[in-house]
ZAMARGU-4260 file (C-alpha; in steps of 0.2 Angstrom, whole numbers, plus 5000, padded with zeros to 4 digits):
<rodrens>
0) 5013/4921/5099 | 4997/4920/5087 | 4999/4927/5070 | 4985/4928/5057 | 4990/4929/5038
5) 4977/4937/5027 | 4977/4934/5008 | 4964/4941/4996 | 4963/4932/4980 | 4956/4937/4963
10) 4958/4926/4948 | 4974/4919/4956 | 4976/4901/4950 | 4993/4904/4942 | 5001/4911/4958
15) 4992/4902/4973 | 5001/4885/4973 | 5018/4894/4974 | 5013/4905/4988 | 5005/4892/4998
20) 5020/4881/4996 | 5031/4895/5002 | 5020/4898/5017 | 5020/4879/5021 | 5039/4880/5021
25) 5042/4895/5032 | 5053/4892/5047 | 5040/4900/5059 | 5032/4888/5071 | 5016/4881/5062
30) 5006/4881/5077 | 5009/4900/5079 | 5002/4906/5063 | 4985/4904/5055 | 4979/4907/5037
35) 4964/4916/5031 | 4959/4918/5013 | 4946/4930/5005 | 4942/4924/4988 | 4936/4940/4979
40) 4926/4933/4965 | 4926/4916/4956 | 4931/4916/4938 | 4945/4903/4937 | 4951/4888/4947
45) 4956/4898/4962 | 4943/4891/4973 | 4948/4873/4968 | 4967/4877/4973 | 4961/4885/4989
50) 4951/4869/4994 | 4966/4858/4990 | 4978/4868/5001 | 4965/4870/5015 | 4966/4851/5017
55) 4985/4850/5016 | 4988/4864/5029 | 4981/4861/5046 | 4983/4880/5051 | 4972/4885/5036
60) 4958/4892/5047 | 4946/4901/5036 | 4940/4904/5018 | 4928/4918/5014 | 4920/4918/4997
65) 4913/4934/4989 | 4902/4933/4973 | 4911/4948/4966 | 4927/4958/4967 | 4924/4970/4982
70) 4941/4978/4980 | 4958/4976/4989 | 4953/4986/5005 | 4936/4978/5007 | 4942/4960/5005
75) 4956/4962/5017 | 4945/4970/5030 | 4934/4954/5030 | 4950/4944/5034 | 4956/4957/5047
80) 4939/4957/5056 | 4939/4938/5057 | 4957/4939/5064 | 4954/4952/5077 | 4940/4942/5085
85) 4954/4929/5088 | 4965/4941/5098 | 4981/4939/5087 | 4998/4946/5092 | 5001/4951/5073
90) 4991/4952/5057 | 4999/4950/5040 | 4993/4955/5024 | 5000/4946/5009 | 4996/4948/4990
95) 4990/4933/4981 | 5005/4934/4969 | 5019/4934/4981 | 5031/4920/4987 | 5039/4922/5004
100) 5057/4917/5010 | 5057/4905/5025 | 5064/4917/5038 | 5055/4933/5032 | 5041/4932/5046
105) 5054/4928/5060 | 5065/4943/5055 | 5051/4956/5055 | 5043/4949/5071 | 5060/4950/5080
110) 5062/4968/5075 | 5044/4973/5080 | 5046/4964/5097 | 5062/4973/5101 | 5053/4990/5097
115) 5035/4992/5102 | 5033/5009/5094 | 5034/5000/5077 | 5016/4998/5072 | 5019/4991/5054
120) 5033/4984/5045 | 5037/4977/5028 | 5050/4966/5020 | 5061/4970/5005 | 5050/4965/4991
125) 5059/4959/4975 | 5052/4956/4957 | 5049/4938/4953 | 5057/4929/4945 | 5071/4942/4944
130) 5074/4941/4963 | 5090/4951/4962 | 5079/4966/4957 | 5069/4976/4969 | 5051/4979/4967
135) 5049/4990/4983 | 5059/4993/4999 | 5046/5004/5006 | 5037/5017/4996 | 5040/5036/4992
140) 5026/5049/4992 | 5027/5065/4982 | 5017/5079/4991 | 5004/5081/4977 | 4998/5063/4980
145) 5009/5052/4969 | 5016/5037/4977 | 5030/5026/4970 | 5041/5011/4975 | 5057/5015/4983
150) 5072/5006/4974 | 5061/4999/4960 | 5071/4990/4947 | 5088/4992/4957 | 5099/4978/4963
155) 5093/4970/4979 | 5111/4974/4986 | 5109/4993/4982 | 5105/4998/5000 | 5118/4999/5014
160) 5104/5001/5028 | 5097/4986/5036 | 5080/4995/5040 | 5073/5013/5039 | 5057/5022/5040
165) 5049/5025/5023 | 5035/5037/5019 | 5023/5023/5018 | 5023/5004/5016 | 5018/4992/5002
170) 5003/4981/5007 | 5009/4968/4995 | 5017/4961/5011 | 5015/4970/5028 | 5014/4965/5046
175) 5003/4976/5057 | 5000/4976/5076 | 4981/4973/5080 | 4982/4988/5092 | 4984/4999/5076
180) 4968/4993/5069 | 4959/4995/5086 | 4966/5013/5087 | 4963/5019/5069 | 4951/5007/5061
185) 4952/4996/5046 | 4957/5000/5028 | 4947/5014/5020 | 4936/5005/5007 | 4933/5021/4997
190) 4949/5018/4988 | 4944/5001/4981 | 4962/4999/4973 | 4978/5010/4976 | 4982/5022/4990
195) 4974/5012/5003 | 4991/5008/5010 | 4997/5026/5010 | 4981/5031/5019 | 4982/5018/5032
200) 5001/5022/5035 | 4997/5041/5036 | 4983/5037/5049 | 4995/5026/5059 | 5009/5039/5059
205) 4998/5053/5065 | 4994/5042/5080 | 5013/5041/5083 | 5016/5023/5076 | 5032/5021/5067
210) 5034/5012/5051 | 5049/5000/5046 | 5056/4992/5030 | 5067/4977/5034 | 5080/4973/5021
215) 5085/4955/5027 | 5067/4949/5027 | 5063/4945/5009 | 5047/4942/4999 | 5046/4940/4980
220) 5032/4948/4970 | 5026/4943/4952 | 5026/4961/4948 | 5025/4969/4930 | 5024/4987/4927
225) 5008/4990/4917 | 5015/4998/4901 | 4998/4998/4892 | 4986/5011/4896 | 4973/5006/4908
230) 4958/5017/4909 | 4951/5011/4926 | 4968/5011/4934 | 4971/5029/4929 | 4954/5034/4936
235) 4957/5025/4953 | 4975/5033/4954 | 4969/5050/4950 | 4953/5049/4961 | 4962/5042/4976
240) 4976/5055/4974 | 4964/5069/4976 | 4954/5060/4990 | 4969/5057/5001 | 4975/5075/5000
245) 4958/5082/5004 | 4956/5069/5018 | 4973/5072/5027 | 4980/5089/5023 | 4976/5104/5035
250) 4968/5119/5026 | 4984/5129/5027 | 4993/5115/5019 | 4980/5113/5005 | 4982/5132/5002
255) 5001/5131/5001 | 5001/5117/4988 | 4987/5124/4977 | 4999/5133/4965 | 5009/5117/4963
260) 4993/5107/4961 | 4987/5119/4947 | 5004/5118/4938 | 5003/5099/4939 | 4985/5098/4934
265) 4989/5107/4917 | 5002/5094/4914 | 4991/5080/4919 | 4976/5085/4908 | 4988/5087/4893
270) 4995/5069/4897 | 4977/5062/4899 | 4972/5069/4882 | 4987/5062/4873 | 4985/5045/4881
275) 4966/5044/4878 | 4962/5045/4896 | 4954/5062/4897 | 4937/5055/4901 | 4944/5046/4916
280) 4952/5062/4922 | 4935/5070/4921 | 4927/5055/4930 | 4940/5057/4944 | 4934/5076/4946
285) 4916/5071/4946 | 4919/5057/4959 | 4926/5070/4971 | 4912/5082/4968 | 4899/5069/4970
290) 4907/5062/4986 | 4912/5079/4994 | 4901/5077/5009 | 4908/5060/5012 | 4926/5067/5011
295) 4922/5080/5023 | 4915/5067/5035 | 4931/5057/5035 | 4942/5072/5035 | 4933/5079/5051
300) 4937/5062/5060 | 4955/5063/5054 | 4957/5081/5059 | 4949/5078/5076 | 4959/5063/5081
305) 4976/5066/5074 | 4991/5069/5086 | 5002/5079/5075 | 5002/5092/5061 | 5006/5089/5043
310) 5025/5091/5046 | 5024/5073/5053 | 5020/5067/5036 | 5030/5080/5025 | 5046/5075/5034
315) 5045/5059/5025 | 5039/5065/5008 | 5048/5070/4992 | 5047/5085/4980 | 5050/5075/4965
320) 5040/5062/4955 | 5051/5047/4951 | 5042/5033/4941 | 5056/5022/4937 | 5048/5015/4921
325) 5041/5031/4915 | 5054/5043/4909 | 5046/5059/4902 | 5059/5073/4898 | 5045/5086/4902
330) 5043/5078/4919 | 5062/5076/4922 | 5069/5093/4916 | 5054/5105/4919 | 5041/5099/4931
335) 5052/5090/4944 | 5064/5104/4946 | 5049/5117/4949 | 5040/5105/4960 | 5055/5101/4971
340) 5060/5119/4973 | 5042/5123/4978 | 5042/5109/4990 | 5057/5115/4999 | 5050/5132/4999
345) 5033/5128/5007 | 5040/5115/5019 | 5046/5129/5030 | 5028/5134/5033 | 5020/5118/5036
</rodrens>
């Protein structure tokens, strides 16, 4: 068995030693896994820490240095490309701010070896240092393009199921068969940040690969919900939300969700004005218009190669938007009931 672990770093000095130490202490045979790090910009002591650990770990195969931040998808693609040339059995993507439990890799590989239809799998990811609280146990996807962590903030003992198929997986920690990359390609670099994981999972599902979240495999994540307004983050989320919907949904589905989209956009515009993010909202619209030809190109490829209709995706979606750390009465008591009712209505026709 040959496994390549890919880590993309960016100003990661306060996290890396904990991560590398946890990898060093894994109970998976050290001759069976190899580490590849893509350093996505040099502004702190990240490169020094990488160099120190490369000496300590004999299976630390490769460091790729980028002069600037190329984005999550592009950086991971560099590592994935290197790994694929070495004919791995599995490829692992890990965030630079995670800490792995010793047996996490063993447990997921065991599940995937027993079921060859599983193309991707993730562990239960907790908040660090509050490791009794969940960060994500698989991700949920609302049909208008909003993704959110399943189980976020709940106790790590909240779920009775040992594994299940979520709408999509968190790429904070994910294991992927190389055959999936060879079939559907690499991560879509048009996202830069956010939604590249939902995009990849959707492409895999439309090629009949199953996804899995495994409860007993555990990885911890230095995760904090960004409570302060972040203009560039809002732009990425909105732009990527539109891009994903236009890329994947069939024309009939796009027409069916249009009333709900218009309803939601009114609320989103109001929200963006109140929060001082309206310019970013407009930027997202303009990005879609400016790149519409590019969107049509990638859309055409998806529509020509997919094996299933949108129902394959909608069966795993939800009608409600549930951001655990964002409790807005208008969303909870007005928008969500309407959106959920409409979801149940149109799902019969998709």
